VOLUMLUM-711363 format. One line per 5 residues: number of its first residue (from 1); for each residue z negated, y, x of C-alpha. Coordinates in steps of 0.05 Angstrom, whole numbers, plus 5000, padded with zeros to 4 digits. Example, Ala and Ser with C-alpha at 12.3 -4.5 7.8 and 13.67 -1.06 7.14 Angstrom:
<pts>
1	4844,4910,5246 | 4857,4979,5273
</pts>
This chain:
<pts>
1	7251,5895,3930 | 7217,5843,3886 | 7243,5772,3894 | 7290,5745,3841 | 7266,5673,3848
6	7204,5634,3867 | 7194,5567,3901 | 7163,5504,3873 | 7159,5433,3902 | 7183,5378,3856
11	7164,5305,3865 | 7231,5273,3881 | 7211,5204,3906 | 7147,5164,3908 | 7131,5153,3981
16	7119,5086,4012 | 7069,5100,4066 | 7069,5170,4095 | 7099,5229,4058 | 7170,5243,4084
21	7228,5291,4076 | 7250,5256,4012 | 7183,5261,3976 | 7191,5332,3952 | 7251,5373,3930
26	7248,5448,3940 | 7268,5483,3875 | 7282,5557,3864 | 7267,5583,3794 | 7283,5652,3766
31	7225,5700,3766 | 7252,5727,3700 | 7228,5662,3667 | 7155,5678,3683 | 7128,5699,3616
36	7059,5686,3586 | 7058,5660,3515 | 6998,5658,3468 | 6937,5634,3506 | 6975,5631,3572
41	6972,5668,3638 | 7020,5675,3697 | 6985,5663,3763 | 7011,5683,3832 | 6988,5632,3883
46	6948,5654,3945 | 6918,5589,3971 | 6931,5516,3954 | 6885,5458,3969 | 6915,5398,4005
51	6874,5337,3987 | 6878,5261,3999 | 6876,5249,3925 | 6946,5280,3918 | 6973,5217,3951
56	6941,5177,3893 | 6973,5223,3842 | 7042,5206,3871 | 7034,5132,3854 | 7062,5105,3789
61	6998,5070,3769 | 6937,5085,3725 | 6884,5130,3754 | 6833,5181,3732 | 6892,5229,3719
66	6962,5210,3697 | 7011,5202,3756 | 7056,5260,3772 | 7124,5243,3743 | 7189,5245,3782
71	7219,5314,3769 | 7152,5349,3757 | 7120,5402,3801 | 7072,5367,3848 | 7000,5374,3823
76	6952,5414,3866 | 6889,5455,3859 | 6900,5528,3877 | 6871,5597,3879 | 6912,5655,3855
81	6915,5722,3819 | 6932,5732,3746 | 6994,5776,3741 | 7011,5769,3667 | 6970,5750,3605
86	6992,5729,3536 | 6957,5743,3470 | 6890,5710,3457 | 6866,5703,3529 | 6801,5726,3560
91	6832,5742,3628 | 6863,5806,3655 | 6917,5821,3707 | 6883,5823,3775 | 6832,5770,3759
96	6828,5714,3810 | 6826,5643,3783 | 6826,5571,3806 | 6850,5507,3774 | 6908,5458,3773
101	6964,5506,3790 | 7013,5462,3828 | 7052,5466,3893 | 7089,5530,3874 | 7088,5605,3885
106	7076,5621,3811 | 7047,5580,3754 | 7048,5590,3678 | 6986,5555,3652 | 6938,5557,3592
111	6882,5606,3606 | 6831,5553,3587 | 6857,5510,3645 | 6834,5558,3699 | 6765,5583,3720
116	6754,5657,3735 | 6728,5670,3805 | 6670,5717,3814 | 6660,5733,3887 | 6587,5739,3907
121	6558,5765,3973 | 6575,5718,4030 | 6637,5688,3997 | 6711,5697,4006 | 6769,5678,3961
126	6787,5617,4004 | 6716,5590,3994 | 6735,5570,3923 | 6776,5515,3954 | 6721,5499,4004
131	6646,5499,3991 | 6656,5527,3922 | 6718,5485,3907 | 6725,5427,3860 | 6753,5381,3914
136	6706,5407,3967 | 6636,5432,3956 | 6628,5410,3884 | 6650,5339,3901 | 6601,5337,3959
141	6545,5367,3917 | 6549,5320,3858 | 6564,5259,3900 | 6502,5273,3941 | 6452,5297,3889
146	6475,5263,3824 | 6505,5198,3850 | 6470,5183,3916 | 6407,5218,3892 | 6386,5236,3963
151	6312,5247,3977 | 6275,5283,4031 | 6262,5239,4091 | 6316,5188,4075 | 6372,5169,4123
156	6443,5180,4100 | 6507,5159,4135 | 6569,5202,4121 | 6639,5177,4139 | 6695,5226,4156
161	6638,5274,4170 | 6684,5329,4197 | 6728,5329,4135 | 6729,5376,4076 | 6678,5337,4036
166	6640,5302,4092 | 6625,5366,4129 | 6591,5394,4068 | 6554,5330,4051 | 6525,5333,4122
171	6500,5404,4110 | 6476,5394,4039 | 6437,5332,4060 | 6403,5372,4116 | 6385,5425,4063
176	6352,5368,4024 | 6311,5346,4084 | 6348,5281,4099 | 6363,5250,4167 | 6438,5254,4173
181	6483,5206,4211 | 6557,5225,4216 | 6617,5182,4231 | 6682,5212,4254 | 6744,5195,4295
186	6743,5235,4359 | 6694,5266,4407 | 6711,5339,4391 | 6697,5327,4317 | 6633,5290,4335
191	6608,5349,4375 | 6627,5396,4318 | 6589,5354,4267 | 6527,5351,4310 | 6526,5420,4342
196	6555,5463,4286 | 6538,5425,4222 | 6470,5399,4245 | 6476,5324,4238 | 6421,5286,4274
201	6466,5233,4304 | 6542,5227,4305 | 6587,5168,4324 | 6660,5164,4343 | 6681,5100,4309
206	6739,5091,4357 | 6691,5076,4413 | 6675,5001,4418 | 6601,5014,4431 | 6587,5054,4368
211	6560,4996,4326 | 6512,4975,4381 | 6489,5047,4388 | 6479,5051,4313 | 6435,4990,4314
216	6393,5019,4371 | 6387,5090,4343 | 6390,5082,4267 | 6382,5009,4248 | 6385,5016,4173
221	6401,5072,4125 | 6382,5089,4053 | 6448,5119,4032 | 6521,5113,4052 | 6570,5168,4030
226	6637,5132,4028 | 6701,5170,4044 | 6741,5121,4085 | 6736,5046,4069 | 6761,4994,4120
231	6717,4965,4176 | 6667,5022,4171 | 6649,5003,4100 | 6643,4930,4117 | 6595,4948,4173
236	6554,4995,4130 | 6544,4942,4076 | 6505,4903,4129 | 6465,4963,4152 | 6436,4990,4086
241	6365,4978,4066 | 6347,4935,4006 | 6362,4976,3943 | 6405,5023,3984 | 6457,5067,3950
246	6531,5079,3963 | 6567,5140,3933 | 6641,5124,3933 | 6678,5190,3938 | 6743,5162,3966
251	6775,5108,4008 | 6826,5147,4049 | 6846,5087,4091 | 6879,5056,4030 | 6916,5115,4001
256	6980,5102,4040 | 6977,5026,4031 | 7024,4995,3980 | 6994,4957,3922 | 6973,4886,3942
261	6971,4902,4017 | 6901,4932,4020 | 6848,4891,4057 | 6789,4906,4011 | 6716,4891,4024
266	6699,4830,4065 | 6623,4836,4062 | 6620,4840,3986 | 6562,4790,3982 | 6517,4842,4015
271	6517,4882,3951 | 6481,4824,3918 | 6437,4803,3976 | 6412,4874,3988 | 6413,4894,3915
276	6455,4955,3931 | 6477,5006,3879 | 6550,5024,3888 | 6577,5080,3845 | 6644,5114,3845
281	6651,5183,3816 | 6700,5238,3799 | 6673,5308,3804 | 6697,5329,3735 | 6647,5279,3707
286	6596,5334,3721 | 6635,5394,3695 | 6578,5415,3650 | 6534,5425,3711 | 6584,5465,3752
291	6549,5532,3739 | 6484,5506,3770 | 6522,5480,3831 | 6559,5546,3840 | 6492,5582,3839
296	6458,5538,3891 | 6518,5532,3938 | 6530,5607,3931 | 6458,5621,3952 | 6468,5578,4014
301	6531,5617,4031 | 6497,5684,4019 | 6440,5665,4065 | 6489,5644,4119 | 6462,5573,4123
306	6529,5538,4111 | 6584,5530,4163 | 6655,5522,4138 | 6719,5512,4176 | 6789,5518,4148
311	6852,5488,4175 | 6903,5537,4147 | 6978,5523,4145 | 7027,5575,4120 | 7087,5564,4075
316	7102,5516,4018 | 7157,5484,4061 | 7102,5455,4105 | 7063,5421,4049 | 7089,5350,4061
321	7078,5348,4136 | 7011,5381,4127 | 6987,5330,4076 | 7001,5275,4127 | 6949,5307,4174
326	6896,5282,4126 | 6916,5210,4140 | 6926,5216,4216 | 6859,5252,4224 | 6892,5313,4257
331	6860,5364,4210 | 6791,5393,4223 | 6754,5420,4163 | 6785,5438,4097 | 6862,5435,4096
336	6891,5496,4061 | 6962,5518,4048 | 6969,5594,4049 | 7023,5618,4002 | 7012,5694,4001
341	6964,5747,4024 | 6909,5767,3975 | 6924,5834,3942 | 6988,5865,3917 | 6993,5817,3859
346	7058,5835,3824 | 7114,5790,3799
</pts>
């Protein structure tokens, strides 16, 4: 029997620090309300991406996207199947799409807000939240090639190198012929980044000796791919070559810190002394170039030259606790919430 209702997670309270039981409210909505108007589609969710940036969206402060309002469905990027289409759309029932679909089992969205997925050899549906995803592979790709402008033979240091973006930056940089140095937070992840992803050198920043080892083995780097902030960034500002580059993808150490309590950069003067170029970016800045990135990343997947690892959690009810894994470092690879099995897409 088809369900009479579907689940969605509503932002109930803006968290202070880690996400808790009061952050989201579980809401049941009637399936009968799921209708597609002109230019709209109804999408049944299969996978939802859990990303550090969702913690930023929960804040009531200006950002690159408006904050999620109290009482709204929590914003999230997802992959799902079209189950209903309204007039004046270029999609059909059964098409798989990705876009901002929210933490919910079904979404009614403008067809122009989603991107149709075309599976190519070597890819799976889940890959469109990983190496072919906006918050995964596309972020890594444009941060590395458009912002950092990595060149063959250069040395790049990647923080959170076992994470969803960092793990792909490591591999993309190796594809470009760079020397890759990874930084991560435990020995198992360090072995994974070196042995599976192919980094040349990897450091566990929780070991007191890592900075001395860096000086002995690396010395100075051309590029730093910034994902974390904190003491690691302060250190890297003193270990970049003159005219070095920093691509600022994120600063995860500050996402759970209340406004005014963040430490910030202590070695700021090094940007001047070393004439460093520091550039933040949002992947949608490069939306016009997405097709080229899909093509190149897809070719790497088809050839089998990319490793990807997914940390999959099942059930919307586990979204809050699972998001916290990103800030405790307990996830390995891309964190995904599985909502339904692919196939059998009916309302």
